[in-house]
N, C-alpha and C positions, 0 to 999 in steps of 0.2 A: 468803396465800391457802393452803389445805390440799386434796392433793388423794385422791380416796379412788379403792381399788384393788378389784377384786372377789376379789382372791382371799382364800380361810378357814382358819384355823389354829386351833385347837383350844387354847388358852392358858387358862393358870389365876391367879386376882386373892390377894391375898395382904393378909390383915388383922392390922396387926402390934401388938405387945403388948410394952410397954418393960419390960425385967426390969434392974433396977441398974444405971443408966446405958447404956455402948455397947452393950449383948450382946441381944438380943433373942430371940424365942421365934415363928415364927410360924403363922399358923391356916389353913388351907388351904380354899379354894372355889371352886368352877369357875361357867366359864361356856364355851358351845358354840364360839362365836363373839369373839376376842380383837382388837385391835390397839395395833400399837406406834407412838407417836411422837418422832419425833427433832426436835430441835428446839434451836436455840443460843440463848445468853442476848441479853437486851436490850442497849447499847453503856451501860457504864460512867459515871455521873453527874459524877463529876469533869472539868473541863476539861483536866488532865495529858494524858490518851492523847488523843491525835487521830488519829481514827476513821478518817480517809483514804478511796479509793474503795471500797465492797463490794462483793464478787467473790461469789459461788457459794461455800457453806462444801464443798468437795471433801472434806476428810474426811469430814464426814456422810454426805456422798452417796456414799462407799465404803461406809458403815456399812449404808444403806439397802439398797443394792446385794444386798449380801450376806444380813442380812433377807430378802431379797422371794425371791432364788436357793432359802432356805431353807424357803420356801411364807411364809411370814408376810405379815399385811397391813399395810402402813407408811404413816405420811404423816409430811409433813416440815412444817416451820414455822422460818424462818430470821429469829429476834425481834430478831436484832442489825440487820437491815434493817427488819424491820417495828415494832419497838419498843413492842410491845406492852404497859400495863399489868398487874399482876399480876392485876386485874380481870376484863381480858378473859381473861387466860389461865385463868383459871377458867373462864369460860364455855367454852372452847374443850375443857377437858377435861370439863365438864359434857355437849358436843352430841357429842362423840368418845367419849368414853368408853372412855381408850385402859387395855389392861390393864399396860404397859410405860411409861413414859415415861423417852427419854435426856437428857438433856441435854451440849453440849458445855462445858467450860468451863475458862477463863485463869485467869493468877491477877490479871489486870487486871478479871474480872469477877466474881470469888470472891464478893463481896456480893450483885452481882445473881444467881449461881447459887439462894444461899440462900433468896430471895427466891421467886423463882421455883418450886426445890421446893416449899416451904409452899405454895406457893400449889394448888399440886398436891394435895395433900395437904389443904389445907381442901376443895377441889372432889370430892377422893374420895381417901379416906383409905387403902382397900385396892390404890392406883395404885399397882405398885413402879418407885420414883425411883433412874433410874441415872445416873451423871457418868462421863463420860469428857474427854480432852482433858489439854490439855499441866499445867494443875494436879494433876489427879487422878492422872496418874502420876508425878508428884516429891513430892507431898505428901497423898497417899488418905485418911490419916489425920485430918487437917483438913476434911474433909467427911464422911466417916463418923462423926465426934465428936456432927454433927445429927441427930437422929432422922427429918428430913425425907426425908435420903435413905441409902437402903437399899445400894446395893453402887455400886464405882467398879471402872472399868475401868483395867488399867496399861497402858502404851505401845500397839498396834494394837489396834482393836478389833474388826474385820469376824468373825474367828473365835471374840473371848472371847464378845462379847454375843451371838453365834449359839450357844452352847452355853449359856448362862446362860439365855436364853430358853426352849431345849429343855430343860434340866435341870427347869424352875421347871414348866414346860408338864405335865412326867412325874410331877412334884410329887414329886422325886427334893431335896430341900432339902440333905441332906448333902452330895451332891454338888456343887450349885453354893459350895461351900463351900471347894472343895476344886481349883476352876479355873482353870489358868494364867492371868493375867493379871486373877485378878477380888479386889477387896478388897470384904471385909463385915464383918458384924459376926455374931461368935455367941457363944453364951454364956460363954464364955471368954474374951470380949476382940472385938479390931479382928484381925481375918489378913488379911494382903497376901498373893497370890500371884504368884511372879516370872512373867512373861509368856514366853511360847514362840513367836518371832517367825516368823512364816509364810515358808516357803523358797521355794516354788514360789507367784512373785507371780501366775503368771497362774491362777491358782484363783480370784482376786479379782474379781470381776465388776465389768462397768466400770460408774462410778458412775451414779445414778439420777438423771438431772437431771431425769427427766420428772416428778417429783415436788416441783421449784420453778416457781413462775415465771417462766422466763429473762426474759420480755417487761420485767419492774422492774428488769432490771439495767442496767448500763449494759454494754453489751456492748462495749467498748473496751480496750484496751490503749494509755496513753500513748508506749508506742514505739514504736508498731507505725500501718502507716497502712491495713493490711487491715482492714475490718469487714463483720463484726463477730467481734468475737475472743471466745474461752473459754479454760479453762486447763486443765491438763491436770499428771499425775504420772507420772514413770518408772520411779521406783524409790526406794529407803529405805534409810535405813543411813548413818552416816556415821563413816569409818577416822581423821577427825581428832579430838586434841583440844585444842581452843579453849577458853580459860579462863574466858571469857566466855558459852559457850553449855554445854547438856547434852542437845543434840537425842539426843546415843546413848540416854539413858534412855528417849526415844520410842519410837524406830527401832532402835535396836541396833546395833551399832559394826562391823557386817560389812555390807559392800554389798550389797542385792537388788534386781535390776533384772525390769520386766518385761521378758520376749520383747520381740527388735527388729518379729518377726512382727505382737502384741500391740499395741505401740503404732502400727504403721500402722493397723493395725485400728480401733482406737478411734478416730482423725484423721479414717478415712473415715465412720465413725458417725457423725461430730460437723458432716462437711460434708452429707453423706446428710439427716440429720435437725434440723439445726440451722444448715445453712448458712454455719459455720462457715470467714471467710476467714486468721482469723489464730491462733496459739496463746500464750500463756505458759508455759512449761515450769516452774513454781514450782520444782523441787529444788534446793537449795543446791548441788549439783555435778555437776551435766547430764554435762560430761565426764570423771567420775572413772575410767568404765569407756572407755577410749576405743575397743575393738573394737568394744563393742555402739556406742558412738556414730557410728561407724563406718557399721555394720550401716544403724541408722537413718538416716544421711542418706542412706547409696546407695539403698535404699526407697521413701525420699521421691523421688529423684530418676529412679529406676524405674519410678514410681508414677505419677508426673509429678502431683503433690496440688496444684498451683496453692496455697503456703502461703506465710504469711510468719510468722516465727515468734523469739519473743525467750526466752532462757535465763537461768540465772543458773549461773558457774561461780565456781574459782578461778583466779587468774595465773599458779599453776604447773602446772595440771593441760590448757594449752594449747600447741599449735605451731602453728608455719606450718602445714606439711601437712592438718593436721585443720580450721584455722581456712577454708583455701581450697577445705575439702569443702564445709563448716558452709557457709559462703557461700551456694556452686551450689546447695544443697539449702533455701535459703528463711531463712537464720539471717540478721534484722539487725539484734540490738541483742543485746550479751552484759555482763549485770550483773556485775559483779565488786564485792566484798567486800573492798575497800583496808583502810580502817577508821582505818589510822593512816600518817602519811606518814614517822613518826618509825622509824628500825631499833632504838632504843632500847626505845619501847613495843611494837613489835612482839613483839620477843622476851619481852616480860613480860606479854604476853598470849598465849603459845604456840602463835602465828600460823604460823610455819615460812616466811616469802612475806618477799620484802626489797623495798624503794624499786625498785631496777634491776629484779627480776623486773616488774614492776607496770607501767613505763615499756616494757618488750619486750613485753607483752603487748598494751599499748597499740599501740603504734606496727605490731605486725602485723595486729590490727584493722583499723585505718585502711588499710593497705595493699590490704585484702582484702574494703573495701568493708560493715565491718561497724561499726555505731554502737559506740561505748562508753555505759554508764553504771555508775556506781559511789557507793560510801557510804562516807562517815566516820566514827568514832564519837569525843561529846565528853566529856571527864571519864574514861577511863578509871583504873582505878587505879595511883598515882605519875607518872600524865601531869601536866606543870608548864602553866601557860598558852602559855610558850615551845613546848614541846609540840607545842598546839594550833595556835601560827600557823603552823608546821610542814605541821602538814596543810594549812592552805588554800595556803602556799605551795607545795606540791608539787600539789594537786587546780590549782592556774592550771598549772601547768607540765604535765601530761599533758591538760589541757583534755578533759574527758568528755565528749562530748554532751548528756548528763545528773548531774547530781550530789546527795546528799543531804548533809547533816550532821545528824546525829542522835545526842538525849545519849545516855551510855550508862545503862541502866536493867540493876544485875544481877536476874535471877529465879533464883528457888528450884533450890535444888541444883545450882548451878553451881560450878565451882571460885572463885570471886573472890566469889559470894554468901557462901558458906560466910568467905572473908575477912574480907570486910567485916564478918558481924555477929561476929567473931573481934577484931579490932582497935577496932570503934564507928565509925570514919570514913567515916559514911553518912548520908545525909538519907531519913528513912522517908517515902514518898510515897504508900503506903496498908500495907493489914494485912500485904501479904509483898513488895512490890517495894521497893527501892532504888536510890540516887543516891550516886559517890561526891561523900566531901566533903572539904576538903583546907585548909590555911592560906590557898590561895591566891581556894578558889571554893567554890560551893555550889552547892543546884541554880540557884535563878534568877539565879545568876551567869552557870550555865551558857548558859541559855536567852536571857539577852540577849545572849551571845554566839553561839549558835546563828542569832539572828536576823542579826546582824551578817556574818556569815559566808556567810551564804546573799546578801545583798546584793553582799559584797565581790566574791564568785564570778558570781553571776547578771547581775548591772546593769553588768557591762563591756560596750562595745558588739558587741564579737566575740560573745558569747554571746545578746544582743541582737538580733543581725540573724541565726545561727544560729537562734532559737527562729523570730522571727518567717516566715525562710522554709519552715520547719516546720510550720508551723500555719498560715502565710494572713495576708497584712500584715491583712485586716477581721477576722480572728478573734483575731489577736497584740493589737490596738487594742481588741477586746471584751473579751475575756479577762484581760489582762493591766493595760492600759494604764487600764481605767474601771473596772474590778470589784478590782484589786488582787491580791495574791499570797497565796498561803496561808504561814502564818506559821507554822505548829503545828510542823509536822518539818521544816521547812527545806531544803524544796526547792519550786521554781517548780509 
């Protein structure tokens, strides 16, 4: 469902004429009123990827908010949820007549992104197609080598896409080619400009949730009893160097935070406008800046927000005093990326945590009535089947309330991805994503192991009783016993 805004902006349209490969020379034409359409790609066709519960695309909502703040008319289409065909996309483009379409793209949806871009150009050849997201940030050249894609956004997109829209509106094509965080085609080939990360996070407006049909989403979080529940972000940037992750290229290696006052303001906005009772703070390291975390928790308590929430963090970023305060402020669950029960493997992936730290963090959470959730990765580099069995044994020892066993997938530009390309010990899952292959296992072996681990952990009487108590006996029988369990990602 597309939502229409009343604001008007003076925008320009482009007719792109190819000149020798990746280079081009745009020809300008003008329209008095323009529209920017932001969209996600349809889900990947392969059943390799577990689609899971679909949450509103908060990153794209931030982009929409920034463009609206700059005066542009914006519409949104979450096509990962709607799953519209290319023919339907063409119809939407003809009906809405956008000046620019921004598409978010991950490596798993790369092929879908190209199909979408081509459909847009087929329907409106002079529409400017801009791609952002994970894949655009890591491998922009792979997108810009296709004629249907005009620009790529590197890293966070609020400022970059707004400046790009401004430059195109002004007819200043030369300026568009040198903007920080923008990659594009020029007569000399593809140009990639390094991003400049936003220092004052509070300049970013609230996500434009009003542009999406929130009633079409399942506004529940499995870990929370409170309903409806929504997602929020409070920070960007990671100071750690885990070998399996390259999120720092997307958000930078310096932690930047929304101010505690801004965080509380957004919570209150969610409560007042959307009736929000629960929140999942989706940042990887919610407690990285403990001082800011304490300030947020104290404000939650002072404002009597009547809120339940869940967050993600590392086991080495919590202590007893902080957990006690978080519990008082409404924290009900913390998700930890444990990754492995083997000290050897944790060192191999440069996690810089130990099983002992995991045990300590879990005990402290239990003491302060915070439930624990965690994930383990299977098939990490140099990991043996014996190491994976050690992870299963450790999972049962720490006994989290929720547990996932995920097959490790190497993403482009991460340290481990580059290692796998060099030593060729991998299974090619699609054009860009890889899984580890060894003398002991391949991807199919890992899938079978994942399912066995899932059953071994979740089908224990203790876990069955815990889940039945949490969900209610009737709901448990209906959802788990009659309809089975979700096999694809190794979680109940």
